[in-house]
N, C-alpha and C positions, 0 to 999 in steps of 0.2 A: 957509371952513375957515381955521383959524388955524394959525399955525406950531407951536404947542404941541400941537395935536391930532394924533394919529397919522393918517396918510393911510390911507384905506380902500383896500385893494387888491382887485382883482378876480381871482377864480380862474377859470382856464380848464382844464376837464377834458381830459386827454390820453387817447388811445385806444391800447391796446397789443394786438397780436396774440399769441395764445398758440397754439403749434402743438399739434395733437392727433394722436396716432398711433393708428390703428385697425387692428386685424388682421381680415382677412377670410379665411375658409377657402375653398378651391376645390379641386376634384378635378383632379389633373393626369394621372391615369392609373389603371388598375385592374389587379389581378393576380387570376388565376383559378387555383386549385390543384385538380387532380383526382388522386385516388389510384386505383390499380388493383392488384389482387392477381393475381400470376402463379403458377400451380402447375406443378411439374415433378416427374416421377417419377424418382427416383434410386435407386441401390443403396447402402444403408447397409452399411458394412463395420466389422467389429469382431472381437473374440475372446470366446468363451465359455469359462469355466474349468469343468472337469469333474474329479471325483475318482472313481477306480475303486479297488476293494479287491482286492488279491491275497492269497490265502490259500495258505500253504505248509504242508503237513503233514509234521512231522518225527517219526519213530518214535523213542521213548526207551527203552521197556521197562526201567524201573529202579524198584526198590522204594523207597518213601519212607516216612518216619515220619508225616508230616502233609502235608496238602494245600498245595502251593505257592501263593503269591499271584500275582495278575496282575502282570506287570512289563513294563518298556519296555527295549529295547536299541536305542538310537539312535531311529530313526523307526518301529521295529517293536514292536507290542504282542504279548506272548506270553501265551497263554491255556492253562493246563494242562488236560488232559483226563485224568480219573482213572477207574479201574475197581477195584472191590473183587474180589479173587481169594481163593478159599478154598484155604488151604495148611494145614499142621498148625497154623499160627497165622494169624490174619488180619493182612495187611499192605496198605499202599497201594502200588499199582503205577502209576507215572507212565507212562501208556500212550503218550501223544503230546503234542506241543505244537502249537498253531496259531499260526503267525507271520503277523500281519496288518499289512500295510503299505498306506498310502494313496498312490496314484500320481496326481499332478496333471498333466493335459495341457491344452494350449490348442488350441482348434479354431477355425479361421477360419470366419466365417459371413457370408452376404450375405442381405439381405432387402429386398424392394421397399418403399419409403416415399414419401410425397408431401410435398414441401417447398414452402412458400409464401413468396413474396418480394413485398414491397409496393414499388411504384414511384410516384413523384409526378411528374406532368406540370404544368409551370408556364407559363401563357400570359400575356403582358403586352399590354394594350390600348394603343393609341396615345394619348398625352396629348391632352386636350381643348385647343382653341385658347383663348388668354387672352381675357377679355371685351374688347369694343371700347372701353368707357369705364372709367376708373379707379373703384375701389369707394368712393372717398371723395367727399363732396359738393363741388361747385364753389362758389367764393366768390361 
């Protein structure tokens, strides 16, 4: 080898470790969920609305020229009741009026009903013991 010639160098390969992370799944415990339905008879309470009709007869006995229309006075419906009467001439006699009023009452009621309630029972099993050896390979 001459001085002008480049010296041949020898290459030495180097080894490098690369860490590898591996994930292993394992069961650490279990959960058991059971549902059950419980029924209970209870008394349902509430109010029922009811409407009744009151009819009041009011005698009028008054002659009119034509039939009066139905009319309202407040919460009262007035229905004229007519009768033809023979006189020397024919006239309308307002015989009576029916006064109709709606009366609303609330009545408490109770009725037996069955109510269902669902409950969940949760049991946890003890976790399993970890494995004796690590899950990754030994070098």
